[in-house]
C-alpha distance (Angstrom), angle and dihedral (degrees) to the residues before:
residue distance angle dihedral
M1 . . .
K2 3.78 . .
V3 3.81 91.6 .
N4 3.97 94.5 40.7
P5 3.90 113.2 19.1
L6 3.86 87.4 -172.4
I7 3.84 88.6 75.6
A8 3.94 85.0 68.5
Q9 3.80 93.8 57.7
F10 3.78 112.3 105.4
R11 3.88 132.7 174.2
F12 3.79 120.1 -166.3
N13 3.86 121.2 -171.9
V14 3.81 137.0 -172.7
N15 3.90 124.3 -157.3
N16 3.85 109.5 -146.3
E17 3.90 128.3 -166.9
W18 3.69 123.9 -171.4
L19 3.83 109.9 -134.2
D20 3.83 105.8 178.6
G21 3.76 141.4 -48.6
A22 3.85 105.1 -6.9
H23 3.81 92.2 -27.0
S24 3.81 118.7 115.2
R25 3.79 135.4 160.7
S26 3.78 126.3 -141.0
T27 3.76 124.4 -164.7
I28 3.80 123.9 -158.7
N29 3.72 115.2 -165.3
G30 3.83 112.2 154.6
F31 3.78 144.5 -27.6
H32 3.85 141.7 -146.5
G33 3.81 119.0 -104.6
A34 3.64 145.5 133.6
M35 3.79 87.4 29.8
Q36 3.86 94.4 -59.4
D37 3.64 145.6 80.8
I38 3.80 111.6 -100.1
E39 3.83 124.8 -158.1
R40 3.71 118.9 -157.3
S41 3.77 118.5 -124.8
Q42 3.87 85.3 -120.3
S43 3.84 137.3 12.5
F44 3.70 116.5 -111.0
V45 3.78 118.2 -139.5
L46 3.83 120.1 -161.5
H47 3.83 124.1 -174.9
A48 3.91 119.9 -155.3
D49 3.70 122.7 -167.1
E50 3.90 139.8 144.3
H51 3.76 127.4 -108.5
P52 3.85 112.5 -102.8
I53 3.85 88.6 -103.5
L54 3.79 84.7 65.3
L55 3.83 93.1 45.6
G56 3.92 95.1 -96.3
R57 3.70 132.6 114.6
D58 3.87 96.9 -124.4
Q59 3.79 95.4 -114.8
G60 3.78 93.5 143.7
P61 3.82 144.7 -11.4
N62 3.87 114.6 -62.6
A63 3.74 119.6 -111.8
G64 3.76 94.2 -101.5
E65 3.86 89.3 55.6
Y66 3.79 89.6 51.8
L67 3.77 89.8 50.7
L68 3.85 90.3 54.0
Q69 3.83 89.7 46.4
A70 3.71 92.5 49.8
L71 3.94 87.9 50.3
A72 3.79 90.3 48.4
A73 3.83 93.8 49.2
C74 3.76 95.7 44.9
V75 3.78 99.2 45.4
T76 3.87 89.4 46.7
S77 3.68 96.8 47.1
T78 3.83 91.0 45.7
L79 3.82 89.1 50.3
I80 3.82 88.9 51.6
Y81 3.73 96.3 47.1
H82 3.75 95.7 46.9
A83 3.86 92.8 44.5
A84 3.87 89.0 52.1
A85 3.80 90.1 50.6
R86 3.70 88.4 55.0
G87 3.85 94.5 47.5
V88 3.79 93.7 -109.3
V89 3.82 114.2 149.2
I90 3.72 113.2 -142.8
E91 3.84 116.9 -169.8
E92 3.84 100.0 -175.1
V93 3.75 140.2 -3.0
E94 3.75 130.9 -170.7
S95 3.72 128.0 174.1
N96 3.84 139.1 -169.9
V97 3.65 124.3 -154.8
E98 3.80 126.8 -169.9
G99 3.67 129.6 177.7
D100 3.78 129.8 -169.5
I101 3.72 121.5 -144.5
D102 3.84 134.4 174.8
L103 3.71 108.9 -149.9
R104 3.82 95.0 -152.8
G105 3.78 86.6 83.2
F106 3.73 94.9 53.0
L107 3.87 92.5 44.7
G108 3.72 90.9 46.8
T109 3.78 94.5 -125.8
D110 3.90 95.5 126.3
K111 3.69 118.8 29.8
S112 3.66 94.4 -164.1
V113 3.86 90.9 65.9
R114 3.75 120.0 84.8
N115 3.82 117.6 -114.2
G116 3.81 95.0 -134.1
F117 3.73 137.6 40.5
Q118 3.73 117.0 -37.1
N119 3.92 95.2 -161.6
I120 3.82 134.8 9.0
R121 3.79 119.0 -167.5
M122 3.78 123.2 -171.2
S123 3.78 128.1 -172.5
F124 3.79 133.2 -176.1
D125 3.74 133.9 -150.6
I126 3.97 106.2 -161.2
R127 3.74 128.8 -175.6
A128 3.72 107.9 -157.0
D129 3.83 136.5 128.5
L130 3.80 93.1 -105.6
S131 3.84 139.2 126.3
D132 3.78 118.2 -114.2
Q133 3.73 92.8 -101.3
E134 3.73 92.1 49.4
L135 3.78 90.1 48.4
Q136 3.77 89.3 55.2
E137 3.75 92.6 48.0
L138 3.82 90.4 48.7
A139 3.78 89.2 51.5
K140 3.79 91.0 57.4
L141 3.79 93.2 56.8
G142 3.85 93.4 76.5
P143 3.73 99.4 49.5
T144 3.90 91.7 41.2
F145 3.72 92.6 58.4
S146 3.80 108.0 21.4
P147 3.86 111.5 122.3
V148 3.82 91.9 -156.5
L149 3.84 92.9 50.7
D150 3.84 88.6 46.9
S151 3.80 92.6 50.9
L152 3.85 90.9 49.7
T153 3.88 98.1 44.3
K154 3.78 99.7 36.7
G155 3.85 97.9 33.1
V156 3.73 125.9 -129.9
P157 3.87 129.7 -136.9
V158 3.76 114.7 -98.6
T159 3.80 121.5 -165.1
V160 3.79 118.6 -160.1
Q161 3.63 126.4 -168.4
A162 3.95 137.9 159.0
Q163 3.73 135.0 -150.5
R164 3.73 133.2 179.9
M165 3.65 115.4 -85.1
R166 3.76 116.7 -119.9
K167 3.76 117.5 -123.8
K168 3.76 113.8 -101.3
């Protein structure tokens, strides 16, 4: 990467299809990285829906829960990778992520309420032979270098467009 920075450029993608109500299905097959298209050994299929109290049929986590899961997974793996690079041995890590949302924003009933999460809290339980100070320093590695946390906290441009669907 130092010699050729293009090797570090990656592009991930998800194909999503609405099924009914709040239920949609996303398929993940491959990505572009290290200057090549990479196919996964298997496709991953993710279903998203809402609980019946939110007018869904509970056929999968909702989109906000996937966002919290993505945050937990990214911060955790980032913490693990950076700890390993520093020679820190971690025996076990568990995290809990909670997000608060007021649906009046999403529903458009109160313009003063944000559409998305107002607050997200993440906590770690870590088993490692470290002092309290070293444990706190370790816990900062994930948030410091996590691409998902960076995208959430600093924002990222999102372009949306639509075109007519071709008949099948």
